C-alpha positions as a printed NumPy array, in Angstrom:
array([[  0.222,   0.087,   0.191],
       [  3.3  ,   2.246,   0.652],
       [  4.883,   1.502,  -2.527],
       [  5.905,   3.735,  -5.111],
       [  5.755,   1.398,  -8.212],
       [  7.164,   3.651, -10.29 ],
       [ 10.651,   4.099,  -8.55 ],
       [ 10.964,   1.523,  -5.733],
       [ 11.781,  -2.286,  -6.43 ],
       [  9.692,  -4.854,  -6.555],
       [ 11.903,  -6.867,  -4.295],
       [ 15.541,  -7.457,  -4.502],
       [ 16.789, -10.34 ,  -6.869],
       [ 20.06 , -12.045,  -7.375],
       [ 21.726,  -9.72 ,  -9.636],
       [ 20.2  ,  -6.345,  -7.578],
       [ 16.706,  -4.652,  -7.215],
       [ 13.78 ,  -5.569,  -9.775],
       [ 11.534,  -2.796, -11.021],
       [  7.828,  -3.381, -12.23 ],
       [  9.309,  -1.858, -16.007],
       [ 11.489,  -4.727, -15.683],
       [  8.603,  -7.552, -15.973],
       [  5.914,  -5.358, -17.214],
       [  5.514,  -6.823, -20.689],
       [  5.455,  -4.069, -23.655],
       [  2.538,  -3.597, -25.964],
       [  4.08 ,  -6.006, -28.578],
       [  4.705,  -8.658, -26.85 ],
       [  1.191,  -8.707, -25.112],
       [  0.101,  -8.618, -28.829],
       [  2.321, -11.608, -29.825],
       [  0.864, -13.468, -27.124],
       [ -2.597, -13.032, -28.092],
       [ -1.87 , -13.655, -31.262],
       [ -0.337, -17.219, -30.826],
       [ -2.971, -18.046, -28.24 ],
       [ -6.367, -16.842, -28.976],
       [ -8.113, -17.997, -32.026],
       [-11.58 , -16.678, -33.282],
       [-12.597, -20.729, -33.356],
       [-12.524, -20.428, -29.447],
       [-15.186, -17.893, -29.449],
       [-17.056, -19.747, -31.859],
       [-17.068, -23.626, -29.646],
       [-17.437, -21.086, -26.581],
       [-20.631, -19.321, -28.068],
       [-22.007, -21.596, -29.947],
       [-25.286, -22.634, -27.695],
       [-24.868, -20.099, -25.543],
       [-28.398, -19.028, -25.614],
       [-29.049, -23.073, -24.834],
       [-26.811, -23.16 , -21.084],
       [-25.652, -25.8  , -19.301],
       [-26.537, -28.77 , -18.066],
       [-28.434, -27.445, -14.761],
       [-29.921, -24.601, -16.951],
       [-31.71 , -27.074, -18.98 ],
       [-33.145, -29.341, -16.172],
       [-34.86 , -26.182, -14.629],
       [-38.442, -26.741, -15.649],
       [-40.287, -23.699, -17.768],
       [-43.404, -23.701, -19.922],
       [-43.689, -22.867, -23.122],
       [-45.246, -20.087, -23.053],
       [-43.011, -16.434, -24.344],
       [-44.081, -14.645, -21.427],
       [-43.129, -14.972, -17.72 ],
       [-45.489, -16.941, -16.051],
       [-46.143, -16.044, -12.098],
       [-46.298, -17.598,  -9.664],
       [-49.599, -16.381,  -7.128],
       [-47.783, -18.398,  -4.113],
       [-44.516, -16.297,  -4.502],
       [-44.34 , -13.865,  -1.962],
       [-40.255, -12.646,  -3.59 ],
       [-42.059, -11.463,  -7.169],
       [-44.944, -10.547,  -8.18 ],
       [-47.06 ,  -9.199, -10.735],
       [-46.256,  -5.38 , -10.175],
       [-49.508,  -3.252, -11.184],
       [-47.709,  -0.944, -13.242],
       [-49.611,  -1.348, -16.371],
       [-53.048,  -2.41 , -14.843],
       [-56.27 ,  -0.787, -16.97 ],
       [-53.055,   1.06 , -19.468],
       [-54.771,   2.441, -22.526],
       [-53.492,   2.5  , -25.481],
       [-52.441,   6.104, -25.41 ],
       [-52.185,   8.314, -22.896],
       [-54.805,  10.005, -21.608],
       [-55.386,  13.871, -21.19 ],
       [-53.143,  15.534, -17.859],
       [-55.705,  15.782, -15.289],
       [-55.233,  18.802, -12.521],
       [-54.783,  17.097,  -8.977],
       [-58.779,  17.988,  -7.029],
       [-59.316,  17.516,  -3.434],
       [-56.095,  16.228,  -2.104],
       [-54.924,  14.919,   1.04 ],
       [-51.625,  15.65 ,   2.921],
       [-50.477,  11.892,   3.777],
       [-47.171,  12.991,   4.94 ],
       [-45.757,  17.001,   5.924],
       [-41.941,  16.597,   6.283],
       [-39.308,  18.401,   7.481],
       [-36.02 ,  19.705,   5.621],
       [-33.576,  16.909,   4.215],
       [-35.711,  13.877,   4.259],
       [-33.685,  11.302,   2.303],
       [-34.353,   8.523,   0.446],
       [-33.861,   5.903,   3.275],
       [-37.12 ,   7.543,   5.025],
       [-38.797,   6.894,   2.174],
       [-37.698,   4.119,   0.356],
       [-38.152,   0.476,   2.244],
       [-34.873,  -1.019,   4.149],
       [-33.573,  -3.623,   6.992],
       [-35.157,  -5.971,   8.387],
       [-39.253,  -6.292,   7.999],
       [-40.632,  -5.796,  11.76 ],
       [-43.534,  -8.386,  12.904],
       [-45.717,  -5.428,  13.347],
       [-45.394,  -3.569,  10.891],
       [-47.85 ,  -3.768,   7.905],
       [-45.189,  -5.36 ,   6.083],
       [-44.819,  -7.845,   8.495],
       [-48.384,  -8.79 ,   9.243],
       [-48.699,  -8.598,   5.424],
       [-46.348, -12.024,   5.241],
       [-47.863, -13.779,   8.033],
       [-51.286, -13.769,   7.25 ],
       [-49.553, -15.763,   3.998],
       [-48.043, -17.786,   6.432],
       [-44.627, -16.479,   6.345],
       [-42.89 , -16.769,   9.844],
       [-41.188, -14.152,  11.68 ],
       [-37.503, -15.959,  10.882],
       [-38.73 , -15.935,   6.871],
       [-39.229, -12.746,   6.53 ],
       [-35.41 , -11.679,   5.2  ],
       [-35.2  ,  -7.769,   4.358],
       [-37.014,  -5.745,   1.965],
       [-33.902,  -5.671,  -0.604],
       [-34.675,  -9.221,  -0.577],
       [-38.166,  -8.753,  -0.97 ],
       [-37.941,  -5.807,  -3.409],
       [-40.161,  -8.3  ,  -6.712],
       [-42.902,  -8.086,  -4.217],
       [-44.375,  -4.8  ,  -4.65 ],
       [-46.781,  -5.702,  -1.735],
       [-44.248,  -5.439,   0.749],
       [-42.43 ,  -2.894,  -0.703],
       [-45.446,  -0.087,  -0.77 ],
       [-46.098,  -1.542,   3.051],
       [-42.557,  -0.381,   3.983],
       [-42.434,   2.997,   2.133],
       [-42.206,   6.239,   4.726],
       [-41.968,   3.504,   7.472],
       [-38.048,   4.38 ,   8.679],
       [-38.116,   4.16 ,  12.733],
       [-36.728,   7.968,  12.202],
       [-39.276,   9.467,   9.756],
       [-40.642,  12.183,  11.499],
       [-44.135,  13.338,  10.058],
       [-45.225,  16.506,  11.453],
       [-49.196,  15.24 ,  11.468],
       [-48.078,  13.411,  14.372],
       [-45.525,  15.676,  15.9  ],
       [-43.666,  14.182,  18.585],
       [-43.629,  10.554,  16.974],
       [-41.125,   9.077,  15.193],
       [-41.712,   5.644,  12.668],
       [-43.944,   5.273,   9.481],
       [-47.688,   6.77 ,  11.222],
       [-49.837,   9.834,  10.108],
       [-53.091,  11.028,  10.827],
       [-56.478,  10.192,   8.542],
       [-57.519,  13.468,   8.483],
       [-60.749,  12.807,   8.006],
       [-61.472,  11.32 ,  11.449],
       [-58.096,  12.889,  12.889],
       [-57.182,   8.748,  13.553],
       [-53.663,   7.904,  14.021],
       [-52.441,   5.237,  11.867],
       [-49.24 ,   3.828,   9.634],
       [-48.81 ,   5.446,   6.926],
       [-49.906,   2.657,   4.947],
       [-53.275,   2.163,   6.278],
       [-53.909,   5.733,   5.877],
       [-53.356,   5.656,   1.965],
       [-55.553,   2.63 ,   1.58 ],
       [-57.843,   4.063,   3.297],
       [-57.787,   7.284,   1.026],
       [-57.854,   4.844,  -2.358],
       [-60.492,   3.379,  -0.966],
       [-62.853,   6.954,  -1.263],
       [-61.161,   7.851,  -4.045],
       [-58.507,  10.673,  -2.628],
       [-55.596,  11.93 ,  -4.051],
       [-52.658,  12.343,  -1.656],
       [-50.328,  14.896,  -1.724],
       [-46.788,  15.351,   0.545],
       [-45.373,  18.687,   1.705],
       [-41.493,  19.091,   2.303],
       [-38.7  ,  21.204,   3.37 ],
       [-35.614,  21.544,   1.709],
       [-33.619,  18.645,  -0.524],
       [-36.505,  16.376,  -0.216],
       [-35.183,  13.166,  -1.498],
       [-31.705,  13.704,  -0.596],
       [-29.427,  10.866,  -0.378],
       [-28.38 ,   7.829,  -2.335],
       [-30.278,   7.392,  -5.553],
       [-33.342,   4.499,  -4.551],
       [-36.093,   3.927,  -7.355],
       [-38.38 ,   2.685,  -4.816],
       [-38.631,   6.15 ,  -2.987],
       [-40.842,   6.868,  -6.044],
       [-42.555,   3.536,  -6.563],
       [-43.671,   3.389,  -2.996],
       [-45.292,   6.985,  -2.982],
       [-46.757,   6.273,  -6.61 ],
       [-48.591,   2.918,  -5.   ],
       [-49.569,   4.571,  -2.143],
       [-51.214,   7.334,  -4.489],
       [-49.127,  10.066,  -4.263],
       [-49.857,  12.595,  -7.291],
       [-47.078,  15.621,  -6.412],
       [-44.786,  16.308,  -3.832],
       [-44.361,  20.173,  -2.867],
       [-41.413,  20.742,  -1.411],
       [-39.182,  23.835,  -1.07 ],
       [-36.439,  21.955,  -3.051],
       [-35.257,  18.662,  -4.626],
       [-32.296,  16.455,  -4.818],
       [-31.88 ,  15.975,  -8.789],
       [-32.262,  12.798,  -9.376],
       [-35.149,  11.883,  -6.566],
       [-36.502,  14.556,  -8.907],
       [-36.498,  12.691, -11.967],
       [-37.434,   9.279, -10.183],
       [-40.482,  11.469,  -9.257],
       [-41.571,  12.112, -12.84 ],
       [-40.94 ,   9.176, -13.879],
       [-43.062,   7.322, -11.677],
       [-45.979,   9.938, -12.751],
       [-45.452,  12.24 ,  -9.88 ],
       [-45.568,  15.653, -10.233],
       [-42.438,  17.624,  -8.186],
       [-43.392,  21.098,  -7.034],
       [-41.188,  23.508,  -5.293],
       [-42.266,  26.785,  -4.374],
       [-41.066,  30.248,  -5.691],
       [-38.591,  32.642,  -4.239],
       [-37.989,  30.695,  -1.2  ],
       [-41.053,  30.436,   0.057],
       [-41.676,  27.717,   1.847],
       [-44.913,  25.808,   4.044],
       [-44.71 ,  28.397,   6.667],
       [-45.074,  31.292,   4.968],
       [-48.241,  30.336,   3.464],
       [-49.24 ,  28.887,   7.134],
       [-50.113,  25.696,   6.017],
       [-50.859,  23.298,   8.635],
       [-51.154,  20.013,   6.499],
       [-54.889,  19.557,   7.144],
       [-56.011,  21.089,   4.205],
       [-57.664,  20.213,   0.797],
       [-54.975,  20.703,  -1.421],
       [-56.067,  21.471,  -5.39 ],
       [-53.35 ,  21.672,  -8.171],
       [-54.911,  23.476, -11.215],
       [-53.229,  24.137, -14.595],
       [-52.249,  20.71 , -15.219],
       [-55.248,  19.682, -17.355],
       [-53.787,  22.088, -20.104],
       [-50.766,  20.027, -20.612],
       [-47.462,  20.065, -19.139],
       [-43.961,  21.834, -20.496],
       [-40.195,  22.245, -18.943],
       [-40.399,  24.803, -15.503],
       [-44.156,  25.818, -16.038],
       [-46.039,  27.119, -12.994],
       [-49.182,  25.867, -11.794],
       [-51.748,  27.264,  -9.303],
       [-52.129,  25.781,  -5.528],
       [-54.877,  26.453,  -3.514],
       [-55.257,  24.834,   0.278],
       [-58.681,  25.27 ,   1.489],
       [-59.946,  24.362,   5.478],
       [-62.163,  21.464,   5.319],
       [-63.967,  23.288,   8.137],
       [-63.649,  27.045,   7.979],
       [-63.761,  26.853,   4.3  ],
       [-60.637,  29.603,   4.222],
       [-58.375,  29.081,   1.688],
       [-54.669,  29.891,   0.64 ],
       [-54.083,  30.042,  -3.079],
       [-50.184,  30.067,  -4.633],
       [-47.936,  29.323,  -7.412],
       [-45.637,  27.028,  -7.488],
       [-43.055,  25.861, -10.407],
       [-43.523,  22.307, -12.274],
       [-40.038,  20.686, -11.865],
       [-40.069,  18.969, -15.058],
       [-37.05 ,  20.515, -16.362],
       [-36.954,  18.578, -19.737],
       [-39.043,  18.018, -23.137],
       [-38.344,  13.918, -22.239],
       [-39.468,  15.047, -18.648],
       [-42.64 ,  15.959, -19.741],
       [-43.045,  13.636, -22.054],
       [-42.514,  11.042, -19.725],
       [-45.078,  12.651, -17.045],
       [-47.685,  12.81 , -20.109],
       [-47.892,   8.965, -20.206],
       [-48.344,   8.355, -16.691],
       [-44.464,   7.543, -16.33 ],
       [-41.186,   6.035, -18.056],
       [-42.182,   2.745, -18.098],
       [-45.536,   3.244, -19.596],
       [-44.06 ,   5.598, -22.153],
       [-41.428,   2.986, -23.047],
       [-43.932,  -0.025, -23.182],
       [-46.163,   2.312, -25.847],
       [-42.612,   3.227, -27.87 ],
       [-42.269,  -0.49 , -28.101],
       [-46.301,  -0.943, -29.056],
       [-45.594,   1.809, -31.531],
       [-41.902,   0.599, -32.648],
       [-43.725,  -3.196, -33.678],
       [-46.552,  -1.168, -35.264]])
């Protein structure tokens, strides 16, 4: 570790110091060795049956269908719902109406706070899900191992034990309030109750939302929870792009404003208007937050952090997965 190979010897031989340059082959020597030892027949023999695989591969039982045969009993890999109900052509973009806040968060909320990670707790929604299907706690494994099962992963979204949701002050972990009744429950359970009532969801956040390492489930999980938009002071670059890729609008306060500047409590009903006319890079749209009891409202503009024409196209299609599938379909005629 502490040797300068350009000036210090590798060792001492019978005739004195031996340096790296003494034993390092020249480009000519390497070329001569390759020409003498490597032939095209080697590659032809090795890759002639590359798609057949070896004996072990050939013994794996598979169906004759060209499509993957999903095993309904598997708790590791399940058919994801991203394309359920997908139309051949993308529908018109729509405004967000009467949305509720699922989580109200502070600054520097990371993808570790959002994305499922680590061991699965017995008393968590994901743990309950697995036990209901006969999986014992010793076999829970981790969220990372079960990332192919969206049912597990969506239940672990926003479930980090250090998450602080300001809708439930003084509480750490993936909890929130179901605002129509004020009942405290897990973020997943609240999201499912909102879904049952066809209520769209938003997240309020501070600076650098989505900072840290890039995690695809930090966008996939919120999408599956029913989150339509995140209103924040600023976004981490890659996470912002990932949100768009899952059809979630990243909205940024203008001119250094924040939640406190508008007196937002998170209990309001939120309308995001101006989307139905289409989206374009860095356009502004209007947010109206209305208190459900007093009827008092606050209206302010936000920046749509769709920064490129490609991102606008992804969002118009409902996400990058839908965009790519429609592109493949179009290419095949």
